[in-house]
Short mmCIF file of the C-alpha atoms (twelve columns), coordinates in Angstrom:
data_MODEL
# 
_entry.id   MODEL 
# 
loop_
_atom_site.group_PDB 
_atom_site.id 
_atom_site.type_symbol 
_atom_site.label_atom_id 
_atom_site.label_alt_id 
_atom_site.label_comp_id 
_atom_site.label_asym_id 
_atom_site.label_seq_id 
_atom_site.Cartn_x 
_atom_site.Cartn_y 
_atom_site.Cartn_z 
_atom_site.pdbx_PDB_model_num 
ATOM 1   C CA . MET A 1   125.363 176.895 100.541 1 
ATOM 2   C CA . ARG A 2   122.807 177.706 103.340 1 
ATOM 3   C CA . PRO A 3   123.647 180.533 105.805 1 
ATOM 4   C CA . ILE A 4   124.274 179.085 109.415 1 
ATOM 5   C CA . GLY A 5   121.192 180.241 111.287 1 
ATOM 6   C CA . ASN A 6   121.224 181.509 114.912 1 
ATOM 7   C CA . ARG A 7   119.603 178.248 116.025 1 
ATOM 8   C CA . HIS A 8   122.491 176.256 114.755 1 
ATOM 9   C CA . VAL A 9   125.053 178.509 116.611 1 
ATOM 10  C CA . ARG A 10  123.021 178.316 119.967 1 
ATOM 11  C CA . ARG A 11  123.120 174.385 119.666 1 
ATOM 12  C CA . VAL A 12  126.876 174.266 119.013 1 
ATOM 13  C CA . ALA A 13  127.177 176.644 122.134 1 
ATOM 14  C CA . ARG A 14  125.161 174.310 124.335 1 
ATOM 15  C CA . SER A 15  126.975 171.458 123.315 1 
ATOM 16  C CA . ARG A 16  130.196 172.748 123.951 1 
ATOM 17  C CA . PHE A 17  129.006 173.872 127.269 1 
ATOM 18  C CA . ALA A 18  127.801 170.634 128.263 1 
ATOM 19  C CA . VAL A 19  130.931 168.937 127.379 1 
ATOM 20  C CA . LEU A 20  132.949 171.614 129.484 1 
ATOM 21  C CA . PHE A 21  130.654 171.123 132.374 1 
ATOM 22  C CA . LEU A 22  130.794 167.316 132.207 1 
ATOM 23  C CA . ALA A 23  134.622 167.649 132.313 1 
ATOM 24  C CA . ILE A 24  134.706 169.980 135.409 1 
ATOM 25  C CA . CYS A 25  132.477 167.637 136.925 1 
ATOM 26  C CA . LEU A 26  134.591 164.464 136.295 1 
ATOM 27  C CA . THR A 27  137.701 166.530 137.263 1 
ATOM 28  C CA . LEU A 28  136.003 167.662 140.540 1 
ATOM 29  C CA . VAL A 29  134.856 163.982 141.331 1 
ATOM 30  C CA . GLY A 30  138.217 162.731 140.586 1 
ATOM 31  C CA . ALA A 31  139.888 165.209 142.959 1 
ATOM 32  C CA . GLY A 32  137.540 164.457 145.636 1 
ATOM 33  C CA . MET A 33  138.242 160.747 145.163 1 
ATOM 34  C CA . SER A 34  141.826 161.388 145.330 1 
ATOM 35  C CA . ALA A 35  141.641 163.549 148.346 1 
ATOM 36  C CA . HIS A 36  139.506 161.007 150.115 1 
ATOM 37  C CA . ALA A 37  142.351 158.302 149.202 1 
ATOM 38  C CA . GLN A 38  144.890 160.531 150.618 1 
ATOM 39  C CA . THR A 39  143.022 160.686 153.710 1 
ATOM 40  C CA . LYS A 40  143.308 157.202 154.701 1 
ATOM 41  C CA . GLN A 41  145.646 156.666 157.165 1 
ATOM 42  C CA . PRO A 42  148.203 153.793 156.167 1 
ATOM 43  C CA . VAL A 43  148.556 150.644 158.346 1 
ATOM 44  C CA . ILE A 44  151.326 147.905 157.609 1 
ATOM 45  C CA . TRP A 45  150.322 144.470 158.334 1 
ATOM 46  C CA . ALA A 46  153.575 142.619 159.595 1 
ATOM 47  C CA . LEU A 47  153.703 139.058 158.055 1 
ATOM 48  C CA . THR A 48  156.158 136.813 159.846 1 
ATOM 49  C CA . PRO A 49  157.018 133.478 158.382 1 
ATOM 50  C CA . LEU A 50  155.707 131.049 160.983 1 
ATOM 51  C CA . PRO A 51  154.277 127.850 159.365 1 
ATOM 52  C CA . PRO A 52  151.545 127.142 158.987 1 
ATOM 53  C CA . ALA A 53  149.998 130.233 160.050 1 
ATOM 54  C CA . MET A 54  152.261 132.297 157.696 1 
ATOM 55  C CA . LEU A 55  154.582 130.665 155.185 1 
ATOM 56  C CA . GLU A 56  156.383 132.119 152.031 1 
ATOM 57  C CA . LYS A 57  155.381 130.706 148.920 1 
ATOM 58  C CA . ASP A 58  156.229 132.096 145.352 1 
ATOM 59  C CA . GLY A 59  157.417 135.378 146.861 1 
ATOM 60  C CA . ALA A 60  154.464 135.997 149.036 1 
ATOM 61  C CA . ILE A 61  153.124 134.767 152.484 1 
ATOM 62  C CA . VAL A 62  150.009 132.835 152.620 1 
ATOM 63  C CA . GLY A 63  148.452 130.756 155.406 1 
ATOM 64  C CA . TYR A 64  145.379 130.977 157.853 1 
ATOM 65  C CA . GLY A 65  147.106 133.673 159.614 1 
ATOM 66  C CA . VAL A 66  147.100 135.831 156.574 1 
ATOM 67  C CA . ASP A 67  143.439 134.807 155.794 1 
ATOM 68  C CA . ILE A 68  142.379 136.118 158.980 1 
ATOM 69  C CA . LEU A 69  144.045 139.536 158.628 1 
ATOM 70  C CA . ASP A 70  142.487 139.773 155.243 1 
ATOM 71  C CA . TRP A 71  139.130 139.271 156.932 1 
ATOM 72  C CA . PHE A 72  139.795 142.079 159.282 1 
ATOM 73  C CA . ALA A 73  141.303 144.324 156.790 1 
ATOM 74  C CA . ALA A 74  138.397 143.973 154.451 1 
ATOM 75  C CA . ARG A 75  136.190 145.331 157.049 1 
ATOM 76  C CA . LEU A 76  138.421 148.195 157.860 1 
ATOM 77  C CA . PRO A 77  137.894 150.355 154.737 1 
ATOM 78  C CA . ASP A 78  139.049 153.662 156.030 1 
ATOM 79  C CA . TYR A 79  142.555 152.505 156.243 1 
ATOM 80  C CA . GLN A 80  145.184 152.167 153.573 1 
ATOM 81  C CA . HIS A 81  146.303 148.470 153.952 1 
ATOM 82  C CA . GLN A 82  149.807 147.207 153.007 1 
ATOM 83  C CA . LYS A 83  151.694 144.001 153.841 1 
ATOM 84  C CA . GLU A 84  155.234 143.687 154.564 1 
ATOM 85  C CA . ILE A 85  157.204 140.544 155.428 1 
ATOM 86  C CA . ILE A 86  159.089 140.821 158.688 1 
ATOM 87  C CA . PRO A 87  161.321 138.169 160.072 1 
ATOM 88  C CA . LEU A 88  160.484 137.249 163.781 1 
ATOM 89  C CA . PRO A 89  163.919 138.819 165.268 1 
ATOM 90  C CA . ARG A 90  163.091 141.983 163.624 1 
ATOM 91  C CA . LEU A 91  159.413 141.974 164.503 1 
ATOM 92  C CA . VAL A 92  159.260 143.900 167.774 1 
ATOM 93  C CA . LYS A 93  161.830 146.431 166.733 1 
ATOM 94  C CA . THR A 94  159.939 147.169 163.486 1 
ATOM 95  C CA . ILE A 95  156.514 147.405 164.925 1 
ATOM 96  C CA . THR A 96  157.599 149.708 167.839 1 
ATOM 97  C CA . GLY A 97  159.553 151.979 165.146 1 
ATOM 98  C CA . PRO A 98  157.900 154.794 162.923 1 
ATOM 99  C CA . GLY A 99  154.657 154.329 161.465 1 
ATOM 100 C CA . THR A 100 151.716 152.060 162.369 1 
ATOM 101 C CA . TYR A 101 152.182 148.419 162.250 1 
ATOM 102 C CA . CYS A 102 149.668 145.453 163.243 1 
ATOM 103 C CA . ASN A 103 150.521 141.889 163.793 1 
ATOM 104 C CA . ILE A 104 148.398 138.772 164.820 1 
ATOM 105 C CA . GLY A 105 149.766 136.092 167.231 1 
ATOM 106 C CA . MET A 106 151.381 138.064 169.906 1 
ATOM 107 C CA . ASN A 107 149.744 137.756 173.523 1 
ATOM 108 C CA . PRO A 108 149.643 140.744 175.918 1 
ATOM 109 C CA . THR A 109 152.088 140.908 178.759 1 
ATOM 110 C CA . GLU A 110 152.645 143.776 180.984 1 
ATOM 111 C CA . GLU A 111 155.776 144.457 179.304 1 
ATOM 112 C CA . ARG A 112 154.302 144.489 175.928 1 
ATOM 113 C CA . LYS A 113 151.510 146.592 176.911 1 
ATOM 114 C CA . LYS A 114 153.918 149.640 177.469 1 
ATOM 115 C CA . PHE A 115 154.622 149.933 173.863 1 
ATOM 116 C CA . LEU A 116 151.726 148.009 171.910 1 
ATOM 117 C CA . HIS A 117 147.951 148.197 171.680 1 
ATOM 118 C CA . PHE A 118 146.477 144.738 171.954 1 
ATOM 119 C CA . SER A 119 143.008 143.571 170.778 1 
ATOM 120 C CA . GLU A 120 141.003 140.946 172.620 1 
ATOM 121 C CA . ALA A 121 141.503 137.416 172.001 1 
ATOM 122 C CA . VAL A 122 140.466 137.147 168.114 1 
ATOM 123 C CA . LEU A 123 141.791 133.552 167.657 1 
ATOM 124 C CA . PRO A 124 141.178 130.961 170.171 1 
ATOM 125 C CA . HIS A 125 143.363 128.001 169.038 1 
ATOM 126 C CA . LEU A 126 144.227 124.559 170.451 1 
ATOM 127 C CA . PRO A 127 147.442 124.310 172.595 1 
ATOM 128 C CA . VAL A 128 150.315 122.158 172.416 1 
ATOM 129 C CA . SER A 129 149.376 118.520 172.317 1 
ATOM 130 C CA . LEU A 130 150.955 115.105 172.665 1 
ATOM 131 C CA . ILE A 131 151.132 113.775 169.018 1 
ATOM 132 C CA . THR A 132 151.723 109.857 168.501 1 
ATOM 133 C CA . ASN A 133 151.060 107.072 166.074 1 
ATOM 134 C CA . PRO A 134 147.526 105.576 166.492 1 
ATOM 135 C CA . HIS A 135 149.127 102.286 167.088 1 
ATOM 136 C CA . ARG A 136 150.477 103.527 170.425 1 
ATOM 137 C CA . GLU A 137 146.909 104.039 171.803 1 
ATOM 138 C CA . GLU A 138 146.981 101.266 174.088 1 
ATOM 139 C CA . GLN A 139 150.284 102.245 175.652 1 
ATOM 140 C CA . ILE A 140 149.041 105.721 176.119 1 
ATOM 141 C CA . LYS A 141 145.552 104.796 177.531 1 
ATOM 142 C CA . PRO A 142 146.976 104.034 181.151 1 
ATOM 143 C CA . PHE A 143 148.006 107.436 181.442 1 
ATOM 144 C CA . LEU A 144 144.701 109.139 180.736 1 
ATOM 145 C CA . ASN A 145 142.764 110.711 183.203 1 
ATOM 146 C CA . PRO A 146 139.058 110.558 183.530 1 
ATOM 147 C CA . ASP A 147 138.388 113.328 181.098 1 
ATOM 148 C CA . GLY A 148 140.426 111.680 178.603 1 
ATOM 149 C CA . GLU A 149 143.469 113.823 178.915 1 
ATOM 150 C CA . ILE A 150 147.131 112.857 179.047 1 
ATOM 151 C CA . ASP A 151 148.972 112.962 182.581 1 
ATOM 152 C CA . LEU A 152 152.142 113.878 180.917 1 
ATOM 153 C CA . GLU A 153 154.359 113.772 183.934 1 
ATOM 154 C CA . ARG A 154 152.890 110.169 184.667 1 
ATOM 155 C CA . MET A 155 153.600 109.090 181.174 1 
ATOM 156 C CA . ILE A 156 157.132 110.509 181.316 1 
ATOM 157 C CA . THR A 157 157.845 109.051 184.743 1 
ATOM 158 C CA . PHE A 158 156.489 105.627 184.201 1 
ATOM 159 C CA . GLY A 159 155.923 105.027 180.751 1 
ATOM 160 C CA . LYS A 160 158.334 103.305 178.499 1 
ATOM 161 C CA . LEU A 161 157.751 105.447 175.806 1 
ATOM 162 C CA . ASN A 162 160.618 107.586 174.036 1 
ATOM 163 C CA . GLY A 163 159.864 111.256 173.240 1 
ATOM 164 C CA . ALA A 164 161.552 113.993 171.524 1 
ATOM 165 C CA . LEU A 165 161.450 117.651 172.142 1 
ATOM 166 C CA . ARG A 166 162.814 120.873 170.513 1 
ATOM 167 C CA . SER A 167 165.504 122.190 172.782 1 
ATOM 168 C CA . GLN A 168 165.332 125.855 173.735 1 
ATOM 169 C CA . ARG A 169 161.495 125.884 172.835 1 
ATOM 170 C CA . SER A 170 158.782 126.854 175.365 1 
ATOM 171 C CA . TYR A 171 155.932 124.581 175.419 1 
ATOM 172 C CA . GLY A 172 153.788 126.807 177.927 1 
ATOM 173 C CA . ALA A 173 154.467 127.125 181.595 1 
ATOM 174 C CA . THR A 174 152.521 123.791 182.677 1 
ATOM 175 C CA . ILE A 175 154.526 121.459 180.267 1 
ATOM 176 C CA . ASP A 176 157.629 123.422 180.814 1 
ATOM 177 C CA . ALA A 177 157.471 122.692 184.575 1 
ATOM 178 C CA . ILE A 178 156.931 118.964 183.958 1 
ATOM 179 C CA . LEU A 179 159.887 118.932 181.615 1 
ATOM 180 C CA . ARG A 180 162.251 120.725 183.906 1 
ATOM 181 C CA . GLN A 181 161.388 118.117 186.579 1 
ATOM 182 C CA . ASN A 182 162.195 115.034 184.302 1 
ATOM 183 C CA . ILE A 183 165.014 116.568 182.110 1 
ATOM 184 C CA . THR A 184 167.483 113.803 183.018 1 
ATOM 185 C CA . ASN A 185 164.987 111.220 182.047 1 
ATOM 186 C CA . PRO A 186 166.342 108.644 179.667 1 
ATOM 187 C CA . GLY A 187 163.332 108.602 177.627 1 
ATOM 188 C CA . LEU A 188 163.493 112.351 176.818 1 
ATOM 189 C CA . SER A 189 165.629 113.519 174.020 1 
ATOM 190 C CA . PHE A 190 166.117 117.345 173.068 1 
ATOM 191 C CA . ILE A 191 166.896 117.891 169.853 1 
ATOM 192 C CA . GLY A 192 167.665 121.619 167.960 1 
ATOM 193 C CA . ASN A 193 165.226 121.009 164.998 1 
ATOM 194 C CA . ASP A 194 161.805 119.397 165.346 1 
ATOM 195 C CA . ALA A 195 160.765 119.542 161.813 1 
ATOM 196 C CA . ASN A 196 161.571 115.669 161.187 1 
ATOM 197 C CA . PHE A 197 159.707 114.374 164.516 1 
ATOM 198 C CA . LEU A 198 156.882 112.828 162.616 1 
ATOM 199 C CA . GLN A 199 159.049 110.681 160.294 1 
ATOM 200 C CA . LEU A 200 160.804 109.358 163.169 1 
ATOM 201 C CA . ILE A 201 157.225 108.298 164.794 1 
ATOM 202 C CA . ALA A 202 156.149 106.951 161.419 1 
ATOM 203 C CA . LEU A 203 159.338 104.876 161.315 1 
ATOM 204 C CA . GLY A 204 159.009 103.646 164.813 1 
ATOM 205 C CA . ARG A 205 162.057 105.391 166.067 1 
ATOM 206 C CA . LEU A 206 160.238 107.828 168.265 1 
ATOM 207 C CA . ASP A 207 157.073 107.156 170.335 1 
ATOM 208 C CA . TRP A 208 155.669 110.891 170.949 1 
ATOM 209 C CA . THR A 209 156.454 114.495 170.655 1 
ATOM 210 C CA . LEU A 210 154.873 117.915 171.215 1 
ATOM 211 C CA . TYR A 211 153.403 120.075 168.721 1 
ATOM 212 C CA . LEU A 212 150.922 122.827 168.257 1 
ATOM 213 C CA . PRO A 213 147.849 120.553 166.490 1 
ATOM 214 C CA . ALA A 214 148.175 122.902 163.287 1 
ATOM 215 C CA . GLU A 215 151.768 122.755 163.417 1 
ATOM 216 C CA . ALA A 216 151.763 118.831 163.389 1 
ATOM 217 C CA . GLU A 217 149.139 118.896 160.517 1 
ATOM 218 C CA . TYR A 218 151.347 121.204 158.460 1 
ATOM 219 C CA . TYR A 219 154.275 118.774 158.649 1 
ATOM 220 C CA . ARG A 220 152.095 115.730 158.125 1 
ATOM 221 C CA . ARG A 221 150.559 117.287 154.928 1 
ATOM 222 C CA . THR A 222 153.826 118.472 153.601 1 
ATOM 223 C CA . LYS A 223 156.024 115.384 154.364 1 
ATOM 224 C CA . LEU A 224 153.976 112.355 155.203 1 
ATOM 225 C CA . PRO A 225 150.555 113.015 153.373 1 
ATOM 226 C CA . GLY A 226 149.767 109.346 153.551 1 
ATOM 227 C CA . GLU A 227 150.008 108.784 157.426 1 
ATOM 228 C CA . ILE A 228 147.877 109.439 160.312 1 
ATOM 229 C CA . PHE A 229 148.876 110.651 163.723 1 
ATOM 230 C CA . SER A 230 146.898 110.967 167.073 1 
ATOM 231 C CA . SER A 231 146.551 114.227 168.920 1 
ATOM 232 C CA . TRP A 232 146.018 114.081 172.796 1 
ATOM 233 C CA . HIS A 233 145.087 116.976 175.170 1 
ATOM 234 C CA . ILE A 234 147.601 117.523 177.835 1 
ATOM 235 C CA . ALA A 235 145.876 117.546 181.368 1 
ATOM 236 C CA . GLY A 236 146.512 120.948 183.256 1 
ATOM 237 C CA . ASN A 237 146.625 122.799 179.927 1 
ATOM 238 C CA . ASP A 238 143.897 125.150 178.852 1 
ATOM 239 C CA . HIS A 239 141.678 123.695 176.273 1 
ATOM 240 C CA . LEU A 240 141.988 126.865 174.029 1 
ATOM 241 C CA . MET A 241 144.817 129.513 173.757 1 
ATOM 242 C CA . PRO A 242 144.453 133.257 172.882 1 
ATOM 243 C CA . ALA A 243 145.843 135.050 170.020 1 
ATOM 244 C CA . SER A 244 145.321 138.882 169.729 1 
ATOM 245 C CA . ILE A 245 146.150 141.375 167.121 1 
ATOM 246 C CA . ALA A 246 148.701 143.751 168.315 1 
ATOM 247 C CA . CYS A 247 149.330 147.337 166.885 1 
ATOM 248 C CA . SER A 248 151.817 150.211 167.336 1 
ATOM 249 C CA . LYS A 249 151.047 152.489 170.144 1 
ATOM 250 C CA . THR A 250 149.777 155.231 167.685 1 
ATOM 251 C CA . VAL A 251 146.663 156.941 167.435 1 
ATOM 252 C CA . VAL A 252 145.971 155.019 164.178 1 
ATOM 253 C CA . GLY A 253 147.010 151.676 166.138 1 
ATOM 254 C CA . ASP A 254 144.475 152.331 168.986 1 
ATOM 255 C CA . ALA A 255 141.632 153.189 166.390 1 
ATOM 256 C CA . ILE A 256 142.399 149.776 164.545 1 
ATOM 257 C CA . VAL A 257 142.376 147.774 167.709 1 
ATOM 258 C CA . ALA A 258 139.001 149.423 168.785 1 
ATOM 259 C CA . ALA A 259 137.654 148.807 165.528 1 
ATOM 260 C CA . ILE A 260 138.733 144.958 165.567 1 
ATOM 261 C CA . ASN A 261 137.189 144.626 169.067 1 
ATOM 262 C CA . THR A 262 134.049 145.965 167.596 1 
ATOM 263 C CA . LEU A 263 134.141 143.343 164.952 1 
ATOM 264 C CA . VAL A 264 134.782 140.534 167.406 1 
ATOM 265 C CA . LYS A 265 131.927 141.730 169.577 1 
ATOM 266 C CA . ASP A 266 129.367 142.075 166.435 1 
ATOM 267 C CA . ASN A 267 130.431 138.628 165.131 1 
ATOM 268 C CA . PRO A 268 129.945 136.250 168.122 1 
ATOM 269 C CA . ASP A 269 130.168 133.182 165.658 1 
ATOM 270 C CA . MET A 270 133.853 134.339 164.602 1 
ATOM 271 C CA . PRO A 271 133.510 133.179 161.112 1 
ATOM 272 C CA . TRP A 272 137.235 133.786 160.624 1 
ATOM 273 C CA . THR A 273 138.226 130.926 162.682 1 
ATOM 274 C CA . ARG A 274 137.332 128.614 159.826 1 
ATOM 275 C CA . PHE A 275 140.605 129.639 158.217 1 
ATOM 276 C CA . TYR A 276 142.500 127.987 161.146 1 
ATOM 277 C CA . ALA A 277 139.993 125.204 161.542 1 
ATOM 278 C CA . SER A 278 141.027 124.090 157.902 1 
ATOM 279 C CA . SER A 279 144.730 123.533 158.955 1 
ATOM 280 C CA . LEU A 280 143.874 121.024 161.447 1 
ATOM 281 C CA . SER A 281 143.739 117.165 161.097 1 
ATOM 282 C CA . GLU A 282 139.856 115.632 161.025 1 
ATOM 283 C CA . GLN A 283 140.263 114.804 164.664 1 
ATOM 284 C CA . ASP A 284 141.425 118.048 165.670 1 
ATOM 285 C CA . GLN A 285 138.783 119.946 163.871 1 
ATOM 286 C CA . ILE A 286 136.274 117.905 165.907 1 
ATOM 287 C CA . ARG A 287 138.150 118.835 169.135 1 
ATOM 288 C CA . TYR A 288 138.276 122.523 168.127 1 
ATOM 289 C CA . GLN A 289 134.790 122.967 167.202 1 
ATOM 290 C CA . GLN A 290 133.525 121.502 170.497 1 
ATOM 291 C CA . LYS A 291 135.948 123.581 172.515 1 
ATOM 292 C CA . LEU A 292 135.115 126.780 170.287 1 
ATOM 293 C CA . ARG A 293 131.395 126.386 171.040 1 
ATOM 294 C CA . ASN A 294 132.169 126.120 174.836 1 
ATOM 295 C CA . TYR A 295 134.116 129.516 174.477 1 
ATOM 296 C CA . GLN A 296 131.630 131.075 172.435 1 
ATOM 297 C CA . ARG A 297 128.949 130.422 175.010 1 
ATOM 298 C CA . ALA A 298 131.043 131.902 177.945 1 
ATOM 299 C CA . PRO A 299 134.003 134.019 176.066 1 
ATOM 300 C CA . GLY A 300 137.050 134.197 178.150 1 
ATOM 301 C CA . SER A 301 136.161 131.326 180.621 1 
ATOM 302 C CA . SER A 302 138.779 128.789 179.072 1 
ATOM 303 C CA . LEU A 303 141.233 131.508 177.930 1 
ATOM 304 C CA . SER A 304 144.299 132.605 179.896 1 
ATOM 305 C CA . GLN A 305 146.690 135.175 178.420 1 
ATOM 306 C CA . VAL A 306 149.926 133.359 178.144 1 
ATOM 307 C CA . ILE A 307 153.197 133.957 176.439 1 
ATOM 308 C CA . ASP A 308 153.287 132.677 172.808 1 
ATOM 309 C CA . GLN A 309 154.135 129.167 172.359 1 
# 
């Protein structure tokens, strides 16, 4: 056997040193990444089942509201994002408890501002509208104003059309006032559950109802995919309604709202609105895009901060 020379010993020593140095570097990098991850502040996105914005499917919540939140969360990398399903009755209590929670859909009021941070309007969306069978168009036309909007009070007072509404539901200040004034009208019915109103319209047992357009389209797609319904804007209603993102009144919640406001400002074309638009009927998609363009040219001009519908 040949004796082991000093050169070979030095090569082995250098190799062992290189392996050891690499291991130390990897350990330090891993520790740095772990420390960075640990410094990320957690935020919990409160997901409330309210179809079609959010609905439970296979143990998860999906819908355009979730897609919009995902869009914003993907652009807030400094936070550790989690999702939690929270039923509506527990929403306010949960997001005002310990930790930082955020939720989309609540609009600011003076009372809510006391315990929540609110972003600017992130999702201008279509308000409650009159939903009918297209065959009723000739009966609807006499109650349209010059702008093609339904004069709801005249239609209820003088029209021979039967409408059904969900009892205990608020349809917004303008419509609620009209309904209160006509509550004894024999053409109005108030029912506890409005999930089947489209079927009654399709069967000819009901002439009209009131839904948010995305809500009406959800019921149509899930229950009557072969049917078509007409959607009419109601005179006196705003053409678009706001939806904000609300966060817990914590330092982290304040920072997230500020970051969201920056994203809204930096993206004037509001690309996330396409998720909402996809939930509308073809007719309402055209209406929405027109009103959204008007809003984008003059933000805030056609929105008012109202109580959630």
